C-alpha positions as CSV (number, residue, x, y, z in Angstrom):
1,M,128.0,88.6,115.6
2,T,128.3,92.0,114.0
3,T,125.6,94.8,114.5
4,R,124.6,94.4,111.0
5,Q,123.6,90.5,111.2
6,P,120.6,91.1,113.8
7,F,119.3,93.7,111.1
8,R,119.8,91.2,108.1
9,V,118.1,88.7,110.3
10,E,115.1,91.0,110.7
11,L,114.9,92.0,107.4
12,E,114.7,88.0,106.3
13,R,112.0,87.7,108.7
14,M,110.1,90.4,107.4
15,R,110.3,88.6,103.9
16,E,109.4,85.4,105.2
17,F,106.3,86.9,106.9
18,I,105.2,88.5,103.4
19,L,105.6,85.5,101.6
20,R,103.4,83.6,104.1
21,L,100.9,86.3,104.1
22,A,101.0,85.9,100.2
23,A,100.4,82.3,100.2
24,I,97.6,82.2,102.6
25,T,95.8,84.9,100.5
26,E,96.4,83.1,97.2
27,H,94.8,79.9,98.7
28,N,91.8,82.1,100.4
29,L,91.4,84.0,96.7
30,E,91.3,80.5,94.9
31,N,88.8,79.1,97.3
32,A,86.8,82.1,96.9
33,A,86.8,81.9,93.1
34,K,86.0,78.4,93.6
35,A,83.1,78.8,96.3
36,I,81.2,81.4,93.9
37,L,81.6,79.5,90.8
38,G,80.8,76.2,92.5
39,R,78.1,77.5,94.5
40,D,79.8,75.9,97.7
41,M,78.6,78.0,100.7
42,D,80.6,76.2,103.2
43,L,83.8,76.7,101.3
44,A,82.7,80.7,101.1
45,E,82.3,80.6,104.7
46,E,85.8,79.2,105.5
47,V,87.1,82.2,103.1
48,I,85.5,84.7,105.3
49,A,86.7,83.5,108.6
50,R,90.3,83.1,107.2
51,D,90.4,86.8,106.4
52,R,90.9,87.5,110.0
53,E,94.4,85.6,109.9
54,I,95.2,87.7,106.8
55,N,94.5,91.1,108.6
56,R,96.9,89.9,111.4
57,L,99.7,88.8,109.6
58,E,99.5,92.3,107.7
59,S,99.4,94.2,111.0
60,E,102.6,92.0,112.1
61,I,104.5,93.1,109.1
62,N,103.6,96.8,109.6
63,T,105.0,96.5,113.1
64,M,108.0,94.8,111.8
65,A,108.7,97.8,109.2
66,L,108.1,100.6,111.7
67,H,110.2,98.7,114.3
68,L,113.2,98.6,111.6
69,L,112.9,102.1,110.3
70,A,113.1,103.6,113.8
71,L,115.9,101.6,114.9
72,S,118.0,100.5,112.1
73,Q,118.2,103.7,110.2
74,P,118.3,102.0,106.8
75,V,119.5,103.1,103.4
76,A,119.5,102.6,99.8
77,R,118.0,98.8,98.9
78,D,117.1,98.1,102.5
79,L,115.5,101.1,103.0
80,R,113.4,100.4,99.6
81,F,112.6,96.8,100.9
82,I,111.2,98.1,104.2
83,I,109.0,100.7,102.8
84,G,107.9,98.7,99.5
85,G,107.4,95.3,101.3
86,N,105.1,97.2,103.9
87,W,103.3,98.6,100.6
88,I,103.2,94.8,99.5
89,A,101.7,93.4,102.4
90,R,99.0,96.2,102.4
91,N,98.0,95.2,98.8
92,I,98.1,91.5,99.5
93,E,95.9,92.1,102.5
94,R,93.5,94.1,100.2
95,I,93.4,91.5,98.1
96,G,92.5,89.2,101.1
97,D,89.6,91.6,101.8
98,Q,88.3,91.3,98.0
99,A,88.6,87.6,98.5
100,A,86.2,87.8,101.1
101,N,83.7,90.2,99.4
102,I,83.7,87.5,96.7
103,A,82.9,84.8,99.0
104,E,79.9,86.9,100.5
105,R,78.6,87.1,97.1
106,G,79.0,83.4,96.7
107,I,77.0,82.7,99.9
108,L,74.2,85.1,98.4
109,L,74.2,83.8,94.8
110,A,74.4,79.9,95.8
111,S,70.9,79.4,96.8
112,R,69.8,81.4,93.4
113,P,69.7,79.8,89.8
114,P,72.6,80.4,88.0
115,L,73.0,83.4,85.3
116,P,73.9,82.6,81.9
117,D,77.4,83.5,80.9
118,A,79.1,82.1,83.9
119,D,82.3,81.1,82.1
120,M,82.9,85.2,81.9
121,L,83.1,85.2,85.4
122,G,85.5,82.3,85.5
123,R,88.0,83.8,83.0
124,I,87.8,87.1,84.8
125,A,88.6,85.2,88.1
126,E,91.6,83.0,86.3
127,V,93.4,86.1,84.5
128,S,93.5,88.4,87.8
129,I,94.5,85.1,90.1
130,D,97.1,84.7,87.5
131,M,98.3,88.2,87.9
132,Y,98.4,87.9,91.7
133,K,100.5,84.9,91.5
134,T,102.9,86.4,88.9
135,S,103.5,89.5,90.8
136,I,104.4,87.3,94.0
137,E,106.4,85.4,92.2
138,A,108.1,88.5,90.9
139,F,109.0,89.4,94.6
140,R,109.9,86.2,95.4
141,G,112.4,86.0,92.6
142,H,113.5,89.9,92.3
143,D,112.0,89.3,88.5
144,E,111.5,92.8,87.2
145,E,110.3,91.2,83.7
146,K,107.5,89.1,85.7
147,A,106.7,92.6,87.4
148,R,106.4,94.5,83.8
149,Y,104.3,91.5,82.6
150,V,101.7,91.9,85.6
151,C,101.5,95.9,84.3
152,V,100.5,95.1,81.1
153,S,98.3,92.4,81.7
154,D,95.5,94.5,83.6
155,E,94.2,95.9,80.3
156,E,92.4,92.2,79.5
157,V,90.6,92.0,83.0
158,D,89.3,95.9,82.8
159,E,87.8,94.6,79.3
160,L,86.3,91.4,80.7
161,D,84.8,93.4,83.7
162,V,83.4,95.8,81.3
163,L,82.0,93.3,79.1
164,I,80.6,91.4,82.2
165,L,78.8,94.4,83.3
166,R,77.2,95.0,79.7
167,K,76.0,91.5,79.7
168,L,74.4,91.7,83.0
169,I,72.9,94.8,82.5
170,D,71.2,93.5,79.1
171,H,69.9,90.4,81.3
172,M,68.4,92.6,83.7
173,I,66.5,94.6,80.9
174,H,65.4,91.5,79.6
175,E,64.7,89.5,82.8
176,T,63.6,91.6,85.9
177,P,63.8,88.6,88.2
178,A,67.5,88.1,87.8
179,V,68.3,91.8,88.8
180,E,69.6,90.8,92.5
181,R,71.5,87.9,90.9
182,S,73.0,90.0,88.3
183,V,74.1,92.9,90.7
184,H,75.8,90.3,93.1
185,T,77.4,89.0,90.0
186,M,78.8,92.2,89.0
187,I,80.1,93.2,92.1
188,A,82.0,90.0,92.3
189,S,83.6,90.9,88.8
190,H,84.7,94.1,90.0
191,C,86.0,92.5,93.1
192,F,88.6,90.5,90.8
193,E,89.0,93.5,88.7
194,R,90.5,95.0,91.9
195,V,92.6,92.2,92.9
196,A,94.3,92.7,89.3
197,D,94.6,96.3,90.0
198,L,96.4,95.6,93.5
199,A,98.3,93.0,91.7
200,V,99.8,95.9,89.7
201,N,100.5,97.6,92.6
202,I,102.5,95.0,94.1
203,S,104.4,94.7,90.8
204,E,105.0,98.5,91.1
205,S,106.6,98.0,94.4
206,V,108.8,95.1,93.1
207,V,110.3,97.4,90.7
208,F,110.6,100.0,93.2
209,I,112.6,97.6,95.6
210,D,114.9,96.3,93.2
211,K,115.5,99.0,90.9
212,G,114.6,102.0,92.8
213,E,112.4,103.4,89.9
214,N,108.9,104.4,90.3
215,I,106.6,103.2,87.6
216,K,103.5,104.0,89.5
217,H,100.9,105.5,87.0
218,S,103.1,104.3,83.9
219,C,103.1,100.5,84.7
220,Q,100.8,100.0,81.9
221,K,102.4,101.8,79.1
222,L,105.8,99.7,79.7
């Protein structure tokens, strides 16, 4: 075995760990959406409990990246993969945090009467989760086109978040007892909006890894 083969094995192992982290987080995010929309406290509690596994995996990936940088002195695309892959893992872990936050709001809302316009929360959940899935598909398949698609999809989520905010403020003005429920729903909506932002971050890293191009801050203009 040549000296580069163990390095290649370690790079592939890091990639596999990132994809495993992505899959676990996707499952948790989908369950968080189901929990809050379906008023399922048990499922919400499962989401919160599984966040520890997401944190552990992200920490392991970070350790792998530091080890590869310290011992292998990578260059060019290999160096970009280690740096960008570590960024991707960090953003996936943050999406896991948002899933746990959504689940926490689900627990608080489960015992309260549902608010009107719940379908809007379902829509922002659907779009943000789709953006996350597409960003991971872009990473898995080295697909720059999908990565750039995610970048331009963020505007819809931002608009939905603002629309939900306005509707809930109006609801609070006209129905004081709904204030607490409305605030929890606003927080959940903003968590989904953050998921979309983090999916954009992942997509930016995909382009960086594959093309060596930094599209941060210009992603939505593409």
